[in-house]
C-alpha positions in Angstrom: 138.1 134.3 96.8 140.2 136.3 94.1 142.7 138.9 95.0 141.5 142.2 94.5 143.4 144.5 92.0 144.0 147.9 93.8 143.4 150.5 91.9 145.2 153.6 91.6 142.7 156.3 92.6 142.4 159.9 92.0 140.6 161.8 95.0 139.9 165.6 94.6 139.2 167.2 97.8 138.1 170.5 97.6 139.2 172.8 100.2 138.4 176.3 101.3 138.6 178.8 104.1 135.7 176.6 106.1 136.4 174.1 109.1 133.9 171.7 107.0 136.1 171.2 104.3 139.0 170.5 106.5 136.9 168.2 108.6 136.1 166.6 104.7 139.7 165.8 104.1 140.6 164.6 107.9 138.0 162.4 107.1 138.7 161.3 103.8 142.3 160.7 104.9 141.0 158.3 108.0 138.1 156.5 105.8 139.4 156.9 102.1 142.5 157.0 101.3 143.7 153.4 101.2 147.2 152.0 102.4 147.6 149.3 99.7 146.7 152.0 97.2 148.6 154.9 95.5 146.1 156.8 95.9 147.0 160.7 94.7 145.1 163.2 96.6 144.5 166.3 95.0 144.0 169.5 97.0 141.9 172.0 95.4 141.4 175.1 96.8 139.4 178.1 94.7 139.9 181.7 94.7 136.8 184.1 94.3 136.9 185.7 91.3 138.1 188.8 92.0 134.9 191.9 91.9 137.4 194.1 90.7 138.0 192.3 87.4 137.9 196.0 85.8 140.4 199.0 86.8 136.6 200.6 87.9 134.7 199.9 90.8 130.9 200.4 91.3 131.3 204.3 91.6 133.5 204.8 88.1 137.2 206.1 90.7 139.6 204.3 89.2 141.3 201.6 91.7 145.0 202.3 91.4 147.4 199.2 90.3 148.6 199.2 94.2 145.4 198.3 95.1 144.8 195.6 92.8 148.4 194.2 93.7 147.8 193.7 97.7 144.1 192.4 96.7 145.4 190.2 94.5 148.5 189.5 97.0 146.2 188.7 100.0 144.4 186.6 97.7 147.6 184.2 96.9 148.4 184.7 100.7 144.9 183.3 101.9 145.2 180.7 99.3 148.8 179.4 100.1 147.7 179.3 104.0 144.6 177.0 103.2 146.6 174.8 100.8 149.6 174.9 104.0 147.3 174.1 106.4 145.5 171.1 104.3 148.9 170.0 103.5 150.0 169.9 107.0 146.8 167.8 107.8 147.6 165.1 104.8 151.6 164.9 106.3 149.9 164.0 110.0 147.3 161.8 109.5 147.8 160.0 106.4 150.1 158.0 104.9 153.4 158.9 104.1 152.9 157.0 100.7 150.2 159.5 99.7 150.9 161.5 96.5 149.5 165.0 97.1 148.7 167.3 94.4 147.9 171.0 94.5 145.4 173.0 92.3 145.0 176.7 92.9 142.3 178.2 90.6 140.1 181.3 90.4 136.5 181.5 89.5 133.1 180.0 90.3 133.8 177.5 93.3 130.8 175.5 91.0 132.2 176.0 87.6 135.9 175.3 88.7 135.6 172.2 90.8 133.3 170.2 88.0 136.0 171.8 85.6 138.7 170.1 87.8 137.4 167.0 88.3 136.2 166.2 84.7 139.9 167.6 83.8 141.9 164.9 86.1 139.7 162.2 85.7 138.7 162.2 89.7 137.8 158.9 90.8 135.8 160.3 93.6 134.9 164.1 94.7 135.2 164.7 98.6 133.7 168.1 100.3 132.3 169.4 103.4 128.9 170.8 103.4 128.5 174.5 105.1 124.6 173.1 106.6 123.1 175.9 105.0 118.9 176.2 105.6 117.0 175.9 103.1 116.9 179.6 102.5 120.6 181.0 102.7 120.6 177.8 99.5 117.9 179.6 98.0 120.1 183.0 98.5 123.5 181.8 98.1 123.3 178.1 96.4 124.7 175.2 97.1 128.3 174.2 95.7 128.1 170.6 97.2 124.5 170.5 95.9 125.7 171.7 92.1 128.4 169.2 92.3 126.9 167.1 92.9 124.1 167.5 89.8 127.3 168.1 87.5 130.0 166.1 88.7 130.6 163.1 86.3 132.5 160.9 89.1 131.1 159.9 92.6 130.6 162.8 95.0 131.2 162.3 98.9 129.4 165.2 100.6 131.2 165.1 104.3 128.9 166.8 106.8 130.8 167.9 109.9 128.8 166.7 113.7 127.5 169.6 115.4 129.3 170.0 118.7 128.0 167.6 121.6 127.6 170.7 123.7 125.5 173.0 121.9 123.2 169.4 120.9 120.5 169.2 122.9 119.2 166.1 122.0 115.8 166.6 121.3 114.5 167.5 117.9 
């Protein structure tokens, strides 16, 4: 049998405030990251495009620069908190040799995730599934479904198992 040459892979994991994305990251660390490779794990957090693009709100009132600065500061704090949680998980569950890169961007998560996957030439995109039903997906859209249809690399959608306490065992 010939030896397989280990390829350094670029693994993109989209993280957000939901526990589904942290479960997907944890699953990725246990099942995808290889000890024999020099994988690069890219953690991507996408801040929602702010509703405050202009200084006018929906009623025509001006937002003060203090309000806009406070909203922007809060958005940055949320992003940093999520990324720190993800990096801590990588340190606790991952191999010390795994290189972690952080990407924080703003915009529609569907578009940003697809663009970043292409820009870094990701070998695989890993993301969690919120488990929306048909109606919720129709109204809210599914980020994971959009990415699976539009990203050029393989997409792994990790679904968080339901807790055993809520499972009834019947269909």
